[in-house]
Phi, psi and omega in degrees: 000115183288143181237139183238150175228152177259134180230141179277152180236179176297328176226105181091201184212167180215162176260127187237138176226123175261127189294140178277161177301137183092356178258147175225154172295138167272099194299311186299313178294321174299313175301318180296323176290320187285326192250012177222137178264089182284120176300129176093357181245157178281147172292141185236150175218160179223136173208176178264124171232125184052037175082006177242146177278135174231152179245131184234133179245126180282131190238008194298135175068016172251152183260129180292156186292324175303328177276335181277321183271058183234152187078197182276129186261118174274171183299320183292320180285330177283324176290321178295317177297310180297323178295320176292324180290322175300314181298325180290321180294317186290324178297327178298316184291326174297328179261022177057038178250146183279117185295345180286343177275003173288147184268095183258077181234143184305318184278346185243022171254137186233155183227136167291121193299323189280314183261352177077013185281137181277138178236112184259151176264119174259118183269108182279071186228140174248138181136179190252030187282348188206166178288155176272145186281147172229118187290328177295312182299314181301313184296322178295319178294329176298317182291315185295318182271011178268138176263104182275164182277121185288349183278349182259159174291132180267022183294324185292332180294320181295322180294319179295319182292321176298326180290318186292328184268005179284147190297316177268046182298146172202155179294327175297321179298310180299320179291321177297323179291318179300317180295325172295326179282330176286346181228073184291328180292317175295329175293321179293323184289318179300314176300319174294326179291322179295323179290328186257017170105359176089359182239358179285138177258143174294125187294137181280157183297145184294143179285133178282135176294149186274134180231138177296147178297144178292132178283148177288140185293132175257120183291149182295143176287121177271121179297139179245142180293143182273116181298143179270122179255126174293142184302147180287135175272132179296141179233149176292145180284128177249098185282121181290143179290126181235142180265119190255154179280168184281340183259106175070009181064034184265131182266127175280351179268317185263331177090356190239151180273129179288142180296146177285132175248146180299133178287141179288145180296143179285340176274118186253144173287140178296329180289332179276331186273327184230150178270002177235164181282145176252132184297139182087358179240147180271129177260123181298149179290327176217128182280123184291148178290142180292137183289147175294140181299147176289139174295132180230147177297159170295139179299140173300142178295128181258148181298123180297140178257140187255164181102169180289318184278349180064051177088025183291132175087001179262172179292135183283149180250128181279138177258121181290146184295152180294145176185173182299132177272126175281152187279127182261159180288142179298152175294149182256130175298140185288151177284133175294154184297157180297326178218149179291138182299142182282121177293146181298146180296134183299144179289147183301145176294135182299129177280137175288140180289133175303157182287138183293142181289140180278354188268204186102129179074193186246161179289133181265130179291140170292138185276144166073177180086147176259164185291139178295175180292178180302151183252140173254123184305132184281138181076016174297134184082000183251151180274107182248155173060027174284135176074006180250117175285331190198145173245157178234128183267121185242129178272121187289333185295317182231004183074019178294134180230145177200134180285145176278091185249021177230162174297323174230121188245106185265147182235133179179190178251004173264109188301327184288347185235351183246162180264330179245111189268125174266094183271196175091007177076027176283104178274003178274341179276144183281164178300315174229077198290310189204169173208154175263136177243129181260124177232179186294333180260006174138202188250144181226147183251137179228126167287128187266055179054044183285150184286327182254010168074174180215141181240147178237107184056036178087359180254131183290133183258144176277137180301152175058021177242126183284132178240126183292140180226162183212172179297136185100347180287151176248130185238136179238125176237104188067244183251015180257134179246142177229159176241142174261121179244153180285138182274000000 
């Protein structure tokens, strides 16, 4: 029985296997793995430690299958995982590697948390030190321990199980069946072509004849009676007294130039100047009456001038000479428009911007420092989480709090895959840095192969190992500190 251990490095963690007596490295397979980036397989290295050969697999920023395969699994996630698993096995065959040397164990299969791509460990070892891997047995066990979404149709599960239990099972056959399940529309079209002879194309819907758009109905114009305006009665003009300036007859108060008037003659009639007779002058027998002034229309209202100088410096307005006003036609009311104007469409209501994703890019390593001493799992042999129904994770930097209310509760900076989002652009936190597991006897914390590690009460955690936690514990992930509070 082969034994594997997880060891932490300066940045990240690795899966380590030490060769047992009677085992040897497969030089050809090791060279194939080291000099080729085979899709779906973990990077591998080999070195000597204490006189023994060891094989190391890099696991930084990958999620172990127990943490990824939690909760209810939907159709899309199941098909994506199985398809990626089949491609990894087929890649081994392309590079002349034996798929039976794949490490198909529940605890040693890893997934890229954002893309969902499966990463398998290929063990380049020859000998009888361990059992051979069986892809069909692993997949059947995976289906049995999966909790599926009850709201979805489970017909795809029956198709997968029937394919796994067939006598002539092969990974190629399963991969083809998964592709047909992932593309139900293309499958229906292919069946229709097979029934119609293989050349029939789906008939497009009949084209509808073009019809001009109907014009909006215009309401008839209702004639409106023209109001009768009585003719204006001539009224004598009352010229307001204005004080003219000496220059050009311009009024600083009114802003308009007064019309010029005939100057009176210097020669005055004695009868007009005196009430008594002057010797040597002839007095008329009877003074004729002054003629009545000609009727003139009322002056048109003028626009009032504003300011202190009353329109100084503005364009002068000419005043028409007084004269008889002719009768004008009464104003005619305007004809209403043919159709009421359409009010402009209201602008669309502003949509709230989605919350920005905390992921993107790679995790940035924290600088400097040597690895701490060996870690002893905290709380072993202690009765933890008794009487606590729920724990609350509180972030010290900004007071962000959230109850740990799921069987597997992920913490990281990628919004689409974690439950507790570490925002603020902190690139030292991993996309899926760590997660909490809720069991019958309490809560456990697992470091998810993070590059910058996780600490519990000052002790560095080994990746993929559960550590019991309780209310009052202090957790540090990279440079972020958290408190566990009772719920």
